[in-house]
matplotlib code that plots the C-alpha trace (Angstrom):
import matplotlib.pyplot as plt

x = [-15.3, -12.5, -13.1, -12.5, -15.2, -17.6, -17.2, -17.6, -20.8, -22.3, -21.2, -22.9, -26.2, -26.3, -28.0, -25.6, -25.7, -24.9, -22.1, -20.6, -20.9, -19.1, -16.3, -16.0, -15.8, -13.1, -11.1, -11.6, -10.3, -7.3, -6.5, -6.9, -4.7, -2.0, -2.1, -1.9, 0.9, 3.0, 2.7, 3.7, 6.7, 8.2, 6.9, 9.4, 9.7, 8.9, 5.5, 5.3, 3.9, 6.7, 9.3, 7.8, 7.7, 11.4, 12.3, 10.4, 12.2, 15.6, 14.8, 13.7, 16.9, 19.1, 17.4, 18.6, 15.1, 14.9, 12.4, 9.7, 9.9, 6.8, 5.8, 6.3, 4.0, 1.4, 1.6, 1.2, -1.8, -3.4, -2.9, -4.5, -7.4, -8.1, -6.1, -7.8, -5.4, -6.4, -4.1, -5.5, -8.4]
y = [22.0, 19.8, 16.2, 17.3, 20.0, 17.7, 15.0, 17.6, 19.0, 15.5, 14.6, 17.7, 16.7, 13.4, 12.8, 12.5, 8.7, 8.4, 11.0, 8.7, 5.7, 7.7, 8.6, 4.9, 3.9, 6.4, 5.1, 1.5, 2.5, 4.3, 1.2, -1.1, 1.1, 1.4, -2.3, -3.2, -0.7, -2.1, -5.6, -4.7, -2.6, -5.6, -8.8, -11.1, -9.4, -11.1, -10.5, -7.2, -8.8, -11.4, -8.7, -6.6, -9.6, -10.4, -6.8, -6.9, -10.2, -8.6, -5.6, -7.9, -10.0, -6.9, -5.5, -8.5, -9.8, -13.6, -15.0, -17.3, -21.1, -23.1, -23.5, -19.8, -19.1, -21.5, -19.8, -16.3, -17.5, -19.0, -15.8, -13.8, -16.2, -15.9, -19.0, -21.3, -23.8, -26.0, -28.8, -28.9, -31.3]
z = [87.5, 88.9, 90.0, 93.6, 93.4, 91.7, 94.4, 97.1, 95.5, 95.2, 98.7, 100.1, 98.5, 100.4, 103.7, 106.7, 106.9, 103.2, 103.6, 106.2, 103.9, 101.2, 103.7, 104.7, 101.1, 100.3, 103.4, 102.0, 98.6, 100.2, 102.3, 99.3, 97.2, 99.9, 100.5, 96.8, 96.3, 99.2, 97.9, 94.3, 95.5, 97.3, 95.8, 97.4, 100.8, 104.1, 105.5, 107.4, 110.5, 110.6, 110.1, 112.9, 115.3, 114.5, 115.3, 118.6, 119.5, 118.7, 120.9, 123.8, 123.5, 123.3, 126.5, 128.4, 129.3, 128.9, 126.5, 127.7, 127.1, 126.2, 129.9, 130.4, 127.5, 128.9, 132.3, 130.7, 128.7, 131.8, 133.8, 131.1, 131.0, 134.7, 135.6, 132.9, 131.3, 128.4, 129.6, 133.1, 133.6]

ax = plt.figure().add_subplot(projection="3d")
ax.plot(x, y, z, "-o")
ax.set_aspect("equal")
plt.show()
């Protein structure tokens, strides 16, 4: 019996809640493996989030839309918080 068949047979013998736990665990292992592999492949690369943010900024600049200054950022935050500003007292 192959490992895949053995795993499926054991999974089928579990109650539904435990089957879901097994699926969640496999997803966790997959994520962990993918995450670890990505870090090992490019040990000295820039963080992925930082790279994505730089690319987004470049797209915005290329589109001609002006970037926000600090005051613009504060106004945007306040509008998303229903008008609340931390510096207003």
